[in-house]
PyMOL Python script that loads the backbone (N, CA, C, O; Angstrom):
from pymol import cmd

cmd.read_pdbstr("""\
ATOM      1  N   MET A   1     -15.934 -30.071 -20.658  1.00  0.00           N
ATOM      2  CA  MET A   1     -16.608 -29.456 -19.639  1.00  0.00           C
ATOM      3  C   MET A   1     -15.807 -29.046 -18.437  1.00  0.00           C
ATOM      4  O   MET A   1     -16.166 -28.185 -17.633  1.00  0.00           O
ATOM      5  N   ASP A   2     -14.582 -29.803 -18.377  1.00  0.00           N
ATOM      6  CA  ASP A   2     -13.724 -29.408 -17.118  1.00  0.00           C
ATOM      7  C   ASP A   2     -13.099 -27.915 -17.374  1.00  0.00           C
ATOM      8  O   ASP A   2     -12.653 -27.262 -16.430  1.00  0.00           O
ATOM      9  N   ASP A   3     -13.099 -27.476 -18.575  1.00  0.00           N
ATOM     10  CA  ASP A   3     -12.406 -26.248 -18.727  1.00  0.00           C
ATOM     11  C   ASP A   3     -13.196 -25.064 -18.265  1.00  0.00           C
ATOM     12  O   ASP A   3     -12.655 -23.979 -18.052  1.00  0.00           O
ATOM     13  N   GLU A   4     -14.496 -25.279 -18.108  1.00  0.00           N
ATOM     14  CA  GLU A   4     -15.390 -24.284 -17.574  1.00  0.00           C
ATOM     15  C   GLU A   4     -15.145 -23.596 -16.247  1.00  0.00           C
ATOM     16  O   GLU A   4     -15.271 -22.386 -16.061  1.00  0.00           O
ATOM     17  N   PRO A   5     -14.785 -24.488 -15.349  1.00  0.00           N
ATOM     18  CA  PRO A   5     -14.487 -23.975 -13.936  1.00  0.00           C
ATOM     19  C   PRO A   5     -13.010 -23.116 -13.771  1.00  0.00           C
ATOM     20  O   PRO A   5     -12.776 -22.233 -12.947  1.00  0.00           O
ATOM     21  N   SER A   6     -12.190 -23.603 -14.707  1.00  0.00           N
ATOM     22  CA  SER A   6     -10.891 -22.800 -14.546  1.00  0.00           C
ATOM     23  C   SER A   6     -10.966 -21.537 -15.470  1.00  0.00           C
ATOM     24  O   SER A   6     -10.216 -20.588 -15.245  1.00  0.00           O
ATOM     25  N   LYS A   7     -11.855 -21.512 -16.498  1.00  0.00           N
ATOM     26  CA  LYS A   7     -12.085 -20.190 -17.092  1.00  0.00           C
ATOM     27  C   LYS A   7     -12.840 -19.265 -16.165  1.00  0.00           C
ATOM     28  O   LYS A   7     -12.596 -18.059 -16.135  1.00  0.00           O
ATOM     29  N   ASN A   8     -13.765 -19.844 -15.404  1.00  0.00           N
ATOM     30  CA  ASN A   8     -14.434 -18.835 -14.546  1.00  0.00           C
ATOM     31  C   ASN A   8     -13.525 -18.464 -13.348  1.00  0.00           C
ATOM     32  O   ASN A   8     -13.872 -17.433 -12.772  1.00  0.00           O
ATOM     33  N   ARG A   9     -12.573 -19.011 -12.919  1.00  0.00           N
ATOM     34  CA  ARG A   9     -11.388 -18.649 -11.987  1.00  0.00           C
ATOM     35  C   ARG A   9     -10.614 -17.619 -12.589  1.00  0.00           C
ATOM     36  O   ARG A   9     -10.282 -16.657 -11.897  1.00  0.00           O
ATOM     37  N   LEU A  10     -10.290 -17.689 -13.752  1.00  0.00           N
ATOM     38  CA  LEU A  10      -9.251 -16.776 -14.416  1.00  0.00           C
ATOM     39  C   LEU A  10      -9.765 -15.380 -14.768  1.00  0.00           C
ATOM     40  O   LEU A  10      -9.011 -14.409 -14.836  1.00  0.00           O
ATOM     41  N   ARG A  11     -11.109 -15.320 -14.993  1.00  0.00           N
ATOM     42  CA  ARG A  11     -11.682 -13.996 -15.404  1.00  0.00           C
ATOM     43  C   ARG A  11     -11.398 -12.936 -14.268  1.00  0.00           C
ATOM     44  O   ARG A  11     -10.780 -11.892 -14.480  1.00  0.00           O
ATOM     45  N   PRO A  12     -11.879 -13.283 -13.117  1.00  0.00           N
ATOM     46  CA  PRO A  12     -11.613 -12.402 -12.048  1.00  0.00           C
ATOM     47  C   PRO A  12     -10.203 -11.971 -11.843  1.00  0.00           C
ATOM     48  O   PRO A  12      -9.916 -10.817 -11.523  1.00  0.00           O
ATOM     49  N   LEU A  13      -9.296 -12.948 -12.039  1.00  0.00           N
ATOM     50  CA  LEU A  13      -7.803 -12.584 -11.825  1.00  0.00           C
ATOM     51  C   LEU A  13      -7.330 -11.529 -13.038  1.00  0.00           C
ATOM     52  O   LEU A  13      -6.511 -10.623 -12.882  1.00  0.00           O
ATOM     53  N   ILE A  14      -7.960 -11.819 -14.154  1.00  0.00           N
ATOM     54  CA  ILE A  14      -7.553 -11.045 -15.303  1.00  0.00           C
ATOM     55  C   ILE A  14      -8.247  -9.517 -15.075  1.00  0.00           C
ATOM     56  O   ILE A  14      -7.581  -8.546 -15.435  1.00  0.00           O
ATOM     57  N   GLY A  15      -9.346  -9.341 -14.584  1.00  0.00           N
ATOM     58  CA  GLY A  15      -9.886  -8.367 -14.152  1.00  0.00           C
ATOM     59  C   GLY A  15      -9.128  -7.527 -13.112  1.00  0.00           C
ATOM     60  O   GLY A  15      -8.978  -6.314 -13.267  1.00  0.00           O
ATOM     61  N   LEU A  16      -8.672  -8.168 -12.094  1.00  0.00           N
ATOM     62  CA  LEU A  16      -7.920  -7.647 -11.066  1.00  0.00           C
ATOM     63  C   LEU A  16      -6.591  -7.200 -11.626  1.00  0.00           C
ATOM     64  O   LEU A  16      -6.222  -6.071 -11.304  1.00  0.00           O
ATOM     65  N   ALA A  17      -5.855  -7.886 -12.379  1.00  0.00           N
ATOM     66  CA  ALA A  17      -4.719  -7.407 -12.952  1.00  0.00           C
ATOM     67  C   ALA A  17      -4.803  -6.136 -13.930  1.00  0.00           C
ATOM     68  O   ALA A  17      -3.925  -5.281 -14.046  1.00  0.00           O
ATOM     69  N   ILE A  18      -5.882  -6.173 -14.529  1.00  0.00           N
ATOM     70  CA  ILE A  18      -6.123  -4.820 -15.397  1.00  0.00           C
ATOM     71  C   ILE A  18      -6.492  -3.693 -14.556  1.00  0.00           C
ATOM     72  O   ILE A  18      -6.104  -2.567 -14.867  1.00  0.00           O
ATOM     73  N   LEU A  19      -7.244  -3.897 -13.461  1.00  0.00           N
ATOM     74  CA  LEU A  19      -7.325  -2.839 -12.430  1.00  0.00           C
ATOM     75  C   LEU A  19      -6.147  -2.317 -11.784  1.00  0.00           C
ATOM     76  O   LEU A  19      -5.968  -1.119 -11.568  1.00  0.00           O
ATOM     77  N   VAL A  20      -5.281  -3.321 -11.455  1.00  0.00           N
ATOM     78  CA  VAL A  20      -4.006  -2.900 -10.868  1.00  0.00           C
ATOM     79  C   VAL A  20      -3.065  -2.075 -11.772  1.00  0.00           C
ATOM     80  O   VAL A  20      -2.432  -1.107 -11.348  1.00  0.00           O
ATOM     81  N   VAL A  21      -3.010  -2.536 -13.095  1.00  0.00           N
ATOM     82  CA  VAL A  21      -2.192  -1.828 -14.105  1.00  0.00           C
ATOM     83  C   VAL A  21      -2.811  -0.514 -14.350  1.00  0.00           C
ATOM     84  O   VAL A  21      -2.067   0.456 -14.488  1.00  0.00           O
ATOM     85  N   ALA A  22      -4.172  -0.363 -14.425  1.00  0.00           N
ATOM     86  CA  ALA A  22      -4.842   0.971 -14.400  1.00  0.00           C
ATOM     87  C   ALA A  22      -4.458   1.935 -13.409  1.00  0.00           C
ATOM     88  O   ALA A  22      -4.046   3.064 -13.674  1.00  0.00           O
ATOM     89  N   PHE A  23      -4.635   1.355 -12.015  1.00  0.00           N
ATOM     90  CA  PHE A  23      -4.320   2.151 -11.067  1.00  0.00           C
ATOM     91  C   PHE A  23      -2.755   2.628 -10.976  1.00  0.00           C
ATOM     92  O   PHE A  23      -2.558   3.782 -10.595  1.00  0.00           O
ATOM     93  N   VAL A  24      -1.874   1.980 -11.233  1.00  0.00           N
ATOM     94  CA  VAL A  24      -0.600   2.269 -11.352  1.00  0.00           C
ATOM     95  C   VAL A  24      -0.238   3.284 -12.500  1.00  0.00           C
ATOM     96  O   VAL A  24       0.598   4.180 -12.390  1.00  0.00           O
ATOM     97  N   GLY A  25      -0.959   3.021 -13.568  1.00  0.00           N
ATOM     98  CA  GLY A  25      -0.869   4.043 -14.727  1.00  0.00           C
ATOM     99  C   GLY A  25      -1.433   5.593 -14.231  1.00  0.00           C
ATOM    100  O   GLY A  25      -0.764   6.612 -14.400  1.00  0.00           O
ATOM    101  N   VAL A  26      -2.564   5.578 -13.693  1.00  0.00           N
ATOM    102  CA  VAL A  26      -3.155   6.815 -13.181  1.00  0.00           C
ATOM    103  C   VAL A  26      -2.365   7.309 -12.034  1.00  0.00           C
ATOM    104  O   VAL A  26      -2.441   8.521 -11.830  1.00  0.00           O
ATOM    105  N   TRP A  27      -1.629   6.611 -11.251  1.00  0.00           N
ATOM    106  CA  TRP A  27      -0.964   7.117 -10.203  1.00  0.00           C
ATOM    107  C   TRP A  27       0.345   7.787 -10.758  1.00  0.00           C
ATOM    108  O   TRP A  27       0.834   8.787 -10.232  1.00  0.00           O
ATOM    109  N   PHE A  28       0.863   7.177 -11.835  1.00  0.00           N
ATOM    110  CA  PHE A  28       2.139   7.744 -12.413  1.00  0.00           C
ATOM    111  C   PHE A  28       1.790   9.022 -12.992  1.00  0.00           C
ATOM    112  O   PHE A  28       2.490   9.982 -12.667  1.00  0.00           O
ATOM    113  N   VAL A  29       0.866   9.194 -13.761  1.00  0.00           N
ATOM    114  CA  VAL A  29       0.304  10.397 -14.462  1.00  0.00           C
ATOM    115  C   VAL A  29      -0.059  11.494 -13.507  1.00  0.00           C
ATOM    116  O   VAL A  29       0.260  12.654 -13.767  1.00  0.00           O
ATOM    117  N   VAL A  30      -0.813  11.133 -12.243  1.00  0.00           N
ATOM    118  CA  VAL A  30      -1.058  12.173 -11.437  1.00  0.00           C
ATOM    119  C   VAL A  30       0.185  12.708 -10.727  1.00  0.00           C
ATOM    120  O   VAL A  30       0.283  13.882 -10.370  1.00  0.00           O
ATOM    121  N   ASN A  31       1.107  11.800 -10.546  1.00  0.00           N
ATOM    122  CA  ASN A  31       2.407  12.134  -9.769  1.00  0.00           C
ATOM    123  C   ASN A  31       3.225  13.011 -10.782  1.00  0.00           C
ATOM    124  O   ASN A  31       3.900  13.940 -10.339  1.00  0.00           O
ATOM    125  N   GLU A  32       3.186  12.749 -12.124  1.00  0.00           N
ATOM    126  CA  GLU A  32       3.883  13.691 -13.037  1.00  0.00           C
ATOM    127  C   GLU A  32       3.201  14.960 -13.250  1.00  0.00           C
ATOM    128  O   GLU A  32       3.899  15.947 -13.484  1.00  0.00           O
ATOM    129  N   LEU A  33       1.947  15.072 -13.203  1.00  0.00           N
ATOM    130  CA  LEU A  33       1.347  16.327 -13.230  1.00  0.00           C
ATOM    131  C   LEU A  33       1.482  17.117 -12.039  1.00  0.00           C
ATOM    132  O   LEU A  33       1.577  18.340 -12.143  1.00  0.00           O
ATOM    133  N   ARG A  34       1.502  16.513 -10.841  1.00  0.00           N
ATOM    134  CA  ARG A  34       1.739  17.230  -9.560  1.00  0.00           C
ATOM    135  C   ARG A  34       3.187  17.883  -9.702  1.00  0.00           C
ATOM    136  O   ARG A  34       3.373  19.070  -9.435  1.00  0.00           O
ATOM    137  N   ARG A  35       4.121  17.098 -10.107  1.00  0.00           N
ATOM    138  CA  ARG A  35       5.467  17.578 -10.280  1.00  0.00           C
ATOM    139  C   ARG A  35       5.649  18.934 -11.303  1.00  0.00           C
ATOM    140  O   ARG A  35       6.310  19.936 -11.028  1.00  0.00           O
ATOM    141  N   SER A  36       5.032  18.738 -12.310  1.00  0.00           N
ATOM    142  CA  SER A  36       5.035  19.759 -13.447  1.00  0.00           C
ATOM    143  C   SER A  36       4.148  20.965 -12.820  1.00  0.00           C
ATOM    144  O   SER A  36       4.586  22.105 -12.972  1.00  0.00           O
ATOM    145  N   ALA A  37       3.101  20.807 -12.223  1.00  0.00           N
ATOM    146  CA  ALA A  37       2.517  22.045 -11.463  1.00  0.00           C
ATOM    147  C   ALA A  37       3.191  22.713 -10.663  1.00  0.00           C
ATOM    148  O   ALA A  37       3.063  23.937 -10.633  1.00  0.00           O
ATOM    149  N   ALA A  38       4.062  22.051  -9.834  1.00  0.00           N
ATOM    150  CA  ALA A  38       4.985  22.577  -8.644  1.00  0.00           C
ATOM    151  C   ALA A  38       6.159  23.454  -9.462  1.00  0.00           C
ATOM    152  O   ALA A  38       6.591  24.544  -9.088  1.00  0.00           O
ATOM    153  N   LEU A  39       6.520  22.819 -10.511  1.00  0.00           N
ATOM    154  CA  LEU A  39       7.708  23.393 -11.360  1.00  0.00           C
ATOM    155  C   LEU A  39       7.026  24.770 -12.026  1.00  0.00           C
ATOM    156  O   LEU A  39       7.736  25.774 -12.069  1.00  0.00           O
ATOM    157  N   GLN A  40       5.943  24.820 -12.439  1.00  0.00           N
ATOM    158  CA  GLN A  40       5.254  25.967 -13.058  1.00  0.00           C
ATOM    159  C   GLN A  40       5.025  26.984 -12.140  1.00  0.00           C
ATOM    160  O   GLN A  40       5.183  28.172 -12.419  1.00  0.00           O
ATOM    161  N   ASN A  41       4.631  26.540 -10.976  1.00  0.00           N
ATOM    162  CA  ASN A  41       4.311  27.614  -9.820  1.00  0.00           C
ATOM    163  C   ASN A  41       5.528  28.140  -9.351  1.00  0.00           C
ATOM    164  O   ASN A  41       5.487  29.277  -8.882  1.00  0.00           O
ATOM    165  N   CYS A  42       6.610  27.541  -9.382  1.00  0.00           N
ATOM    166  CA  CYS A  42       7.878  28.028  -8.966  1.00  0.00           C
ATOM    167  C   CYS A  42       8.406  28.969 -10.029  1.00  0.00           C
ATOM    168  O   CYS A  42       8.958  30.007  -9.662  1.00  0.00           O
ATOM    169  N   TYR A  43       8.283  28.695 -11.301  1.00  0.00           N
ATOM    170  CA  TYR A  43       8.682  29.637 -12.311  1.00  0.00           C
ATOM    171  C   TYR A  43       7.731  30.824 -12.390  1.00  0.00           C
ATOM    172  O   TYR A  43       8.216  31.926 -12.647  1.00  0.00           O
ATOM    173  N   ALA A  44       6.439  30.701 -12.195  1.00  0.00           N
ATOM    174  CA  ALA A  44       5.532  31.793 -12.014  1.00  0.00           C
ATOM    175  C   ALA A  44       5.741  32.812 -11.030  1.00  0.00           C
ATOM    176  O   ALA A  44       5.493  34.011 -11.154  1.00  0.00           O
ATOM    177  N   SER A  45       6.258  32.175  -9.970  1.00  0.00           N
ATOM    178  CA  SER A  45       6.635  33.120  -8.861  1.00  0.00           C
ATOM    179  C   SER A  45       7.941  33.898  -9.074  1.00  0.00           C
ATOM    180  O   SER A  45       8.328  34.706  -8.231  1.00  0.00           O
ATOM    181  N   GLY A  46       8.596  33.658 -10.169  1.00  0.00           N
ATOM    182  CA  GLY A  46       9.768  34.463 -10.579  1.00  0.00           C
ATOM    183  C   GLY A  46      11.021  33.931 -10.119  1.00  0.00           C
ATOM    184  O   GLY A  46      12.039  34.595 -10.318  1.00  0.00           O
ATOM    185  N   ARG A  47      11.088  32.785  -9.511  1.00  0.00           N
ATOM    186  CA  ARG A  47      12.341  32.066  -9.069  1.00  0.00           C
ATOM    187  C   ARG A  47      13.078  31.677 -10.173  1.00  0.00           C
ATOM    188  O   ARG A  47      12.548  31.507 -11.271  1.00  0.00           O
ATOM    189  N   ARG A  48      14.400  31.506  -9.946  1.00  0.00           N
ATOM    190  CA  ARG A  48      15.214  30.996 -11.179  1.00  0.00           C
ATOM    191  C   ARG A  48      15.834  29.704 -10.609  1.00  0.00           C
ATOM    192  O   ARG A  48      16.339  28.961 -11.450  1.00  0.00           O
ATOM    193  N   ASP A  49      15.876  29.336  -9.396  1.00  0.00           N
ATOM    194  CA  ASP A  49      16.311  28.017  -8.845  1.00  0.00           C
ATOM    195  C   ASP A  49      15.331  27.129  -8.520  1.00  0.00           C
ATOM    196  O   ASP A  49      15.207  26.699  -7.373  1.00  0.00           O
ATOM    197  N   CYS A  50      14.525  26.771  -9.550  1.00  0.00           N
ATOM    198  CA  CYS A  50      13.395  25.792  -9.474  1.00  0.00           C
ATOM    199  C   CYS A  50      13.911  24.422  -9.653  1.00  0.00           C
ATOM    200  O   CYS A  50      13.468  23.535  -8.923  1.00  0.00           O
ATOM    201  N   VAL A  51      14.741  24.172 -10.488  1.00  0.00           N
ATOM    202  CA  VAL A  51      15.349  22.840 -10.777  1.00  0.00           C
ATOM    203  C   VAL A  51      16.617  22.695 -10.085  1.00  0.00           C
ATOM    204  O   VAL A  51      17.457  23.593 -10.143  1.00  0.00           O
ATOM    205  N   THR A  52      16.808  21.638  -9.442  1.00  0.00           N
ATOM    206  CA  THR A  52      18.115  21.345  -8.731  1.00  0.00           C
ATOM    207  C   THR A  52      19.010  20.508  -9.722  1.00  0.00           C
ATOM    208  O   THR A  52      18.520  19.435 -10.075  1.00  0.00           O
ATOM    209  N   ILE A  53      20.071  20.791 -10.150  1.00  0.00           N
ATOM    210  CA  ILE A  53      20.834  19.913 -11.040  1.00  0.00           C
ATOM    211  C   ILE A  53      21.837  19.024 -10.174  1.00  0.00           C
ATOM    212  O   ILE A  53      22.682  19.489  -9.409  1.00  0.00           O
ATOM    213  N   ASP A  54      21.611  17.693 -10.415  1.00  0.00           N
ATOM    214  CA  ASP A  54      22.440  16.775  -9.566  1.00  0.00           C
ATOM    215  C   ASP A  54      23.774  16.652 -10.444  1.00  0.00           C
ATOM    216  O   ASP A  54      23.837  17.019 -11.618  1.00  0.00           O
ATOM    217  N   SER A  55      24.829  16.090  -9.724  1.00  0.00           N
ATOM    218  CA  SER A  55      26.101  15.889 -10.465  1.00  0.00           C
ATOM    219  C   SER A  55      25.940  14.561 -11.390  1.00  0.00           C
ATOM    220  O   SER A  55      26.801  14.352 -12.244  1.00  0.00           O
ATOM    221  N   ASN A  56      24.927  13.722 -11.245  1.00  0.00           N
ATOM    222  CA  ASN A  56      24.788  12.759 -12.242  1.00  0.00           C
ATOM    223  C   ASN A  56      23.958  13.253 -13.458  1.00  0.00           C
ATOM    224  O   ASN A  56      23.657  12.446 -14.338  1.00  0.00           O
ATOM    225  N   GLY A  57      23.607  14.455 -13.529  1.00  0.00           N
ATOM    226  CA  GLY A  57      22.746  14.849 -14.602  1.00  0.00           C
ATOM    227  C   GLY A  57      21.188  14.870 -14.488  1.00  0.00           C
ATOM    228  O   GLY A  57      20.382  15.269 -15.328  1.00  0.00           O
ATOM    229  N   MET A  58      20.971  14.376 -13.320  1.00  0.00           N
ATOM    230  CA  MET A  58      19.700  14.216 -13.119  1.00  0.00           C
ATOM    231  C   MET A  58      18.919  15.440 -12.442  1.00  0.00           C
ATOM    232  O   MET A  58      19.555  15.976 -11.534  1.00  0.00           O
ATOM    233  N   HIS A  59      17.894  15.880 -12.667  1.00  0.00           N
ATOM    234  CA  HIS A  59      17.304  17.028 -11.943  1.00  0.00           C
ATOM    235  C   HIS A  59      16.073  16.626 -11.165  1.00  0.00           C
ATOM    236  O   HIS A  59      15.222  15.794 -11.479  1.00  0.00           O
ATOM    237  N   THR A  60      16.158  17.450  -9.988  1.00  0.00           N
ATOM    238  CA  THR A  60      14.855  17.105  -9.103  1.00  0.00           C
ATOM    239  C   THR A  60      14.125  18.467  -8.841  1.00  0.00           C
ATOM    240  O   THR A  60      14.823  19.479  -8.900  1.00  0.00           O
ATOM    241  N   ASN A  61      12.765  18.599  -8.551  1.00  0.00           N
ATOM    242  CA  ASN A  61      12.196  19.713  -8.307  1.00  0.00           C
ATOM    243  C   ASN A  61      12.176  19.916  -6.883  1.00  0.00           C
ATOM    244  O   ASN A  61      12.075  19.009  -6.057  1.00  0.00           O
ATOM    245  N   ARG A  62      12.281  21.196  -6.619  1.00  0.00           N
ATOM    246  CA  ARG A  62      12.341  21.634  -5.146  1.00  0.00           C
ATOM    247  C   ARG A  62      10.979  21.584  -4.527  1.00  0.00           C
ATOM    248  O   ARG A  62      10.824  21.900  -3.348  1.00  0.00           O
TER     249      ARG A  62
END
""", "prot")
cmd.dss("prot")
cmd.show_as("cartoon", "prot")
cmd.util.cbc("prot")
cmd.orient("prot")
């Protein structure tokens, strides 16, 4: 019977952890969609310098 209080304390922490992981995942997806939309808008406006090429081989959107 001593396990009951510890299980009851653990459930909200697991729920909070799942909520935090879901929030981080949604934030990452929204951020990537925003970058993709900005790049598509740049290309749609006819510009050719939409992606900056870094010397490290990484690219960043303007």
